[in-house]
C-alpha positions as CSV (number, residue, x, y, z in Angstrom):
1,M,166.4,235.6,136.2
2,A,167.6,232.7,134.1
3,R,167.3,230.3,137.1
4,S,163.8,231.5,137.7
5,D,162.8,230.7,134.0
6,K,164.2,227.2,134.3
7,N,162.2,226.5,137.4
8,S,159.0,227.7,135.7
9,D,159.4,225.2,132.9
10,Q,159.6,222.1,135.1
11,P,155.8,221.9,135.9
12,K,155.1,222.0,132.2
13,L,157.5,219.1,131.5
14,R,156.0,217.1,134.3
15,K,152.4,217.6,132.8
16,R,153.6,216.5,129.4
17,D,155.3,213.4,130.9
18,K,152.1,212.5,132.7
19,R,150.0,212.8,129.6
20,A,152.5,210.7,127.6
21,L,152.6,208.1,130.3
22,T,148.8,208.0,130.5
23,L,148.6,207.7,126.7
24,I,151.1,204.9,126.7
25,A,149.3,203.1,129.5
26,L,145.9,203.5,127.7
27,T,147.4,202.2,124.5
28,A,148.9,199.2,126.3
29,F,145.6,198.6,128.0
30,I,143.6,198.7,124.7
31,T,146.2,196.6,123.0
32,F,146.2,194.0,125.7
33,F,142.4,193.7,126.1
34,G,141.9,194.1,122.4
35,G,144.3,191.2,121.9
36,L,142.4,189.2,124.5
37,A,139.1,190.0,122.7
38,L,140.5,189.0,119.3
39,A,141.9,185.8,120.8
40,G,138.6,185.1,122.5
41,Y,136.7,185.7,119.3
42,A,139.1,183.6,117.3
43,A,138.6,180.8,119.9
44,I,134.9,181.1,119.7
45,N,134.9,181.3,115.9
46,Y,137.1,178.2,115.8
47,K,134.7,176.4,118.0
48,Y,131.8,177.6,115.8
49,E,133.4,176.5,112.6
50,R,134.8,173.2,113.9
51,A,133.0,170.0,112.8
52,L,131.9,167.6,115.6
53,D,132.8,164.0,115.8
54,G,129.2,162.7,115.8
55,S,127.2,160.5,113.4
56,S,126.7,161.6,109.8
57,D,123.2,160.2,109.7
58,Q,120.6,162.8,108.6
59,I,118.1,163.6,111.4
60,A,115.0,165.8,111.1
61,F,115.0,168.9,113.3
62,V,111.8,171.0,113.5
63,V,111.8,174.8,113.9
64,P,108.4,175.8,115.1
65,K,106.8,178.9,113.7
66,G,107.8,181.9,115.8
67,A,110.7,180.1,117.5
68,G,113.6,182.5,118.5
69,L,117.4,182.1,118.6
70,S,117.5,181.2,122.3
71,S,114.9,178.3,122.1
72,I,116.5,177.0,118.9
73,A,120.0,177.0,120.4
74,K,118.8,175.4,123.6
75,R,117.2,172.5,121.6
76,L,120.1,172.1,119.3
77,E,122.4,171.6,122.3
78,K,120.0,169.3,124.1
79,E,119.7,167.1,121.0
80,Q,123.5,167.2,120.5
81,F,123.6,168.9,117.2
82,I,125.9,171.6,118.7
83,D,128.1,171.5,121.8
84,S,127.6,175.0,123.0
85,E,124.4,176.9,123.1
86,F,126.3,180.0,124.3
87,V,128.8,180.0,121.3
88,F,126.0,179.4,118.8
89,K,124.0,182.3,120.1
90,V,127.0,184.7,120.4
91,V,128.3,184.1,116.9
92,T,124.9,184.2,115.3
93,K,124.2,187.6,117.0
94,L,127.6,189.0,116.1
95,R,127.1,188.1,112.5
96,G,123.7,189.7,112.4
97,N,121.9,186.5,111.6
98,E,119.5,186.2,114.5
99,A,116.4,187.0,112.4
100,N,117.2,184.6,109.5
101,F,115.7,181.4,110.9
102,K,112.6,180.0,109.2
103,A,110.0,177.6,110.4
104,G,110.0,174.1,109.0
105,E,111.7,170.7,109.2
106,F,115.3,170.4,108.2
107,Y,117.8,167.5,108.0
108,L,120.9,167.9,110.2
109,S,123.6,165.5,111.2
110,K,125.6,165.4,114.5
111,N,129.0,165.7,112.7
112,M,128.2,169.2,111.4
113,S,129.9,172.4,112.5
114,M,127.7,175.1,114.2
115,S,128.2,177.1,111.1
116,A,126.8,174.3,108.9
117,V,123.9,173.8,111.4
118,Y,123.1,177.5,111.1
119,E,123.2,177.3,107.2
120,G,121.0,174.3,107.3
121,L,118.4,176.0,109.3
122,A,118.5,179.5,107.8
123,N,119.3,178.7,104.2
124,G,118.7,175.0,103.7
125,K,115.7,173.4,102.0
126,A,113.0,172.4,104.3
127,V,111.8,168.7,104.3
128,L,108.8,168.5,102.0
129,Y,106.0,166.0,102.3
130,P,103.9,165.1,99.2
131,F,100.1,165.4,99.3
132,T,98.2,164.1,96.3
133,A,94.6,165.1,95.6
134,A,93.2,162.8,93.0
135,E,91.3,164.1,90.0
136,G,87.5,164.0,90.4
137,L,87.3,164.4,94.2
138,T,84.9,166.9,95.6
139,S,86.1,169.8,97.8
140,S,84.7,168.1,100.9
141,M,86.6,164.9,100.1
142,I,89.9,166.8,99.7
143,V,89.4,168.7,103.0
144,R,88.7,165.4,104.8
145,A,91.9,163.9,103.2
146,L,94.0,166.7,104.7
147,D,93.2,165.4,108.2
148,D,95.3,162.3,107.4
149,I,98.4,164.4,106.8
150,E,100.1,164.6,110.2
151,T,102.6,167.3,109.1
152,L,99.8,169.8,108.3
153,I,98.3,172.0,111.1
154,D,94.5,171.5,111.3
155,D,93.2,175.0,111.5
156,D,89.6,173.8,110.7
157,P,89.4,175.5,107.2
158,P,86.0,176.0,105.5
159,V,85.3,173.8,102.6
160,P,86.2,175.7,99.4
161,A,83.6,176.1,96.7
162,E,83.2,173.1,94.5
163,G,85.6,173.0,91.5
164,T,88.0,175.6,92.8
165,L,90.9,173.3,93.7
166,L,93.4,171.8,91.2
167,P,94.1,168.1,91.9
168,E,97.8,167.2,91.7
169,T,100.7,166.4,94.0
170,Y,101.8,169.2,96.3
171,L,105.0,169.3,98.4
172,T,104.3,170.7,101.8
173,P,106.6,171.6,104.7
174,R,105.8,170.5,108.2
175,G,103.9,173.2,109.9
176,M,101.9,174.4,106.9
177,T,98.2,174.9,107.8
178,Q,95.5,173.1,105.9
179,S,94.1,176.6,104.9
180,Q,97.5,177.5,103.4
181,L,97.5,174.3,101.3
182,L,94.0,174.9,100.1
183,Q,94.9,178.4,99.1
184,K,97.9,177.0,97.2
185,M,95.6,174.6,95.4
186,M,93.1,177.4,94.5
187,L,95.9,179.5,93.2
188,A,97.3,176.7,91.1
189,Q,93.9,176.2,89.4
190,K,93.6,179.9,88.7
191,Q,97.0,180.1,87.1
192,L,96.4,177.0,85.0
193,L,92.9,178.2,83.9
194,D,94.1,181.8,83.1
195,G,96.9,180.5,80.9
196,A,94.8,177.8,79.2
197,W,91.9,180.2,78.6
198,E,94.0,182.5,76.4
199,K,94.8,179.5,74.2
200,R,91.2,178.1,74.0
201,D,89.4,177.2,70.8
202,P,87.4,180.3,70.1
203,T,84.5,178.3,68.7
204,I,83.7,176.3,71.8
205,P,80.2,177.0,73.3
206,V,81.8,177.5,76.8
207,K,81.7,181.3,77.3
208,T,83.3,181.8,80.7
209,K,86.0,180.3,82.8
210,A,83.3,179.2,85.3
211,E,81.5,177.3,82.6
212,A,84.8,175.7,81.6
213,I,85.3,174.3,85.1
214,I,81.7,173.1,85.3
215,L,82.0,171.2,82.0
216,A,85.5,169.9,82.9
217,S,84.2,168.5,86.1
218,V,81.6,166.5,84.1
219,V,84.3,165.3,81.7
220,E,86.5,164.3,84.7
221,K,83.7,162.2,86.3
222,E,82.8,160.5,83.0
223,T,86.2,159.0,82.2
224,G,89.4,158.3,84.1
225,I,91.3,157.5,80.9
226,G,93.5,160.4,79.9
227,M,93.3,159.6,76.2
228,E,89.5,159.8,76.2
229,R,89.1,163.2,77.9
230,G,89.4,165.0,74.6
231,M,86.8,162.8,72.9
232,V,84.3,163.1,75.8
233,A,84.8,166.8,75.8
234,G,84.2,166.7,72.0
235,V,80.9,164.9,72.5
236,F,79.7,167.3,75.1
237,T,80.8,170.3,73.0
238,N,78.8,168.9,70.0
239,R,75.7,168.4,72.2
240,L,75.9,171.9,73.6
241,R,76.2,173.3,70.1
242,K,73.1,171.5,69.1
243,G,71.1,172.4,72.2
244,M,71.0,168.7,73.4
245,K,71.0,167.7,77.0
246,L,74.3,166.4,78.2
247,Q,72.7,163.3,79.8
248,S,75.6,162.6,82.1
249,D,75.0,160.1,84.9
250,P,77.5,161.7,87.3
251,T,75.4,164.8,87.3
252,I,72.4,162.8,88.6
253,I,74.5,161.4,91.4
254,Y,75.8,164.8,92.4
255,G,72.2,166.0,92.8
256,I,71.5,163.1,95.1
257,T,74.7,162.9,97.2
258,Q,76.7,166.1,96.5
259,G,79.4,163.9,95.0
260,E,79.6,161.2,97.6
261,P,79.6,157.6,96.2
262,L,76.1,156.4,95.5
263,G,77.0,152.7,96.1
264,R,74.4,151.3,93.7
265,R,73.0,151.8,90.2
266,I,70.9,154.9,89.5
267,R,67.2,154.4,89.8
268,R,64.7,155.4,87.0
269,S,63.0,157.7,89.5
270,E,66.3,159.5,90.1
271,I,66.9,159.9,86.4
272,D,63.5,161.6,86.1
273,R,64.0,163.8,89.2
274,R,64.9,167.4,88.3
275,T,67.7,168.9,90.3
276,D,70.1,171.8,89.6
277,W,72.6,169.2,88.4
278,N,70.7,166.5,86.6
279,T,71.6,167.0,82.9
280,Y,69.0,164.4,81.9
281,Q,66.4,167.0,83.0
282,I,68.1,170.4,82.5
283,P,69.0,171.5,78.9
284,A,72.2,173.2,80.1
285,L,75.3,172.8,82.2
286,P,74.9,171.9,85.9
287,K,74.5,174.7,88.4
288,T,78.0,174.2,89.8
289,P,81.0,171.9,89.1
290,I,80.4,168.4,90.4
291,C,84.0,167.8,91.4
292,N,87.4,169.3,91.1
293,P,88.7,168.5,87.6
294,G,92.3,167.9,86.8
295,A,94.5,169.8,84.4
296,D,93.8,167.3,81.5
297,A,90.1,167.7,81.8
298,I,90.3,171.5,81.8
299,L,92.6,171.5,78.8
300,A,90.3,169.0,77.0
301,V,87.2,171.2,77.4
302,L,89.0,174.3,76.2
303,N,90.4,172.5,73.1
304,P,88.1,169.5,72.6
305,A,88.8,166.7,70.1
306,E,87.2,167.2,66.7
307,T,84.6,164.5,66.4
308,D,81.1,163.9,64.9
309,A,80.2,161.7,67.9
310,L,77.1,162.7,70.0
311,F,76.9,159.6,72.3
312,F,79.2,157.4,74.3
313,V,78.7,154.5,76.7
314,A,81.0,152.2,78.7
315,D,82.5,149.4,76.6
316,G,83.5,147.0,79.4
317,T,87.2,147.6,79.2
318,G,87.3,150.7,81.3
319,G,86.8,152.9,78.3
320,H,83.9,154.0,76.2
321,A,82.3,153.3,72.8
322,F,81.5,156.5,70.9
323,A,78.7,156.8,68.3
324,K,77.5,159.4,65.8
325,T,73.9,158.3,65.7
326,L,71.3,157.2,68.2
327,A,70.9,153.8,66.5
328,E,74.6,153.1,66.7
329,H,74.6,154.3,70.3
330,E,71.7,151.9,71.2
331,R,73.7,149.0,69.8
332,N,76.6,150.0,72.0
333,V,74.3,150.2,75.0
334,A,72.9,146.8,74.3
335,K,76.5,145.4,74.3
336,W,77.2,147.0,77.6
337,R,74.0,145.7,79.2
338,K,75.0,142.2,78.1
339,I,78.5,142.6,79.7
340,Q,76.8,143.8,82.9
341,R,74.6,140.7,83.0
342,Q,77.5,138.4,82.4
343,R,79.3,140.1,85.3
344,G,76.3,139.7,87.5
345,L,75.7,143.5,87.7
346,R,72.2,144.8,88.1
């Protein structure tokens, strides 16, 4: 009986031994290939973090809108910013960074590590190009000027309403559309006007933001001298309070050319012609702005200089002579006419 029990235990021992051997083999297998995987990842990671021996010169690299990891990696290798498209893709995916690329133009150098290249494209600052819209341009002029900016995408935007753009210098990344820049310019004007409107002189005759932009556009076209904008705005404010016509020459021109240069002096018949903008004929503000006024002109209209002047005329120096009375103004006009004759102007 004892011998029989001993024999019956042997199959159980063999089964335990097999399971133990299997577990040991599996552990060895996992350890071996796990070690290989870790060694492989370490090698790949080393290659990813290792700086190259190339030039340190900064070179622009463009990431088109919608470009994916594969196309970016392929171009990086082709242009020798990285030495392995495969490694760049693998590590980027393993780190969960595949979706972090952004469109734009970025400066890279050929002595950067792949890690630095990734950081430059995903988190670096895009190269920005300045575009300056001068004060006093019409919306049509600004849209035409955008065609000269090669880094912008021409998506054939409609011309914004007159006076809705804020002239200043904007920094734009390569690949921005013209429409996006125009939207940015409109938003900039809205933000400026909203803030300035809250701080306006409550006694001014301008009752709405739209009227403020219209008057600011007239001020902008009347003087290019920053120090005079407050005075010019003060004169127009006084005239509006008294119910006087603004009598601004640029409003005549806008009614003729929609803001394009006239190229000659205004004719008497044009002064007498009634248009929706000719403030020699209409006892009010023009129908619309006559240009896109800059920040200084807008601020000047909302807080004009305190003055008794009701008139102004060019003084021959690029500025204007201001007058309180018509008689004084006529003397200033006579001086200006004399200067024009001396300069051969008709």
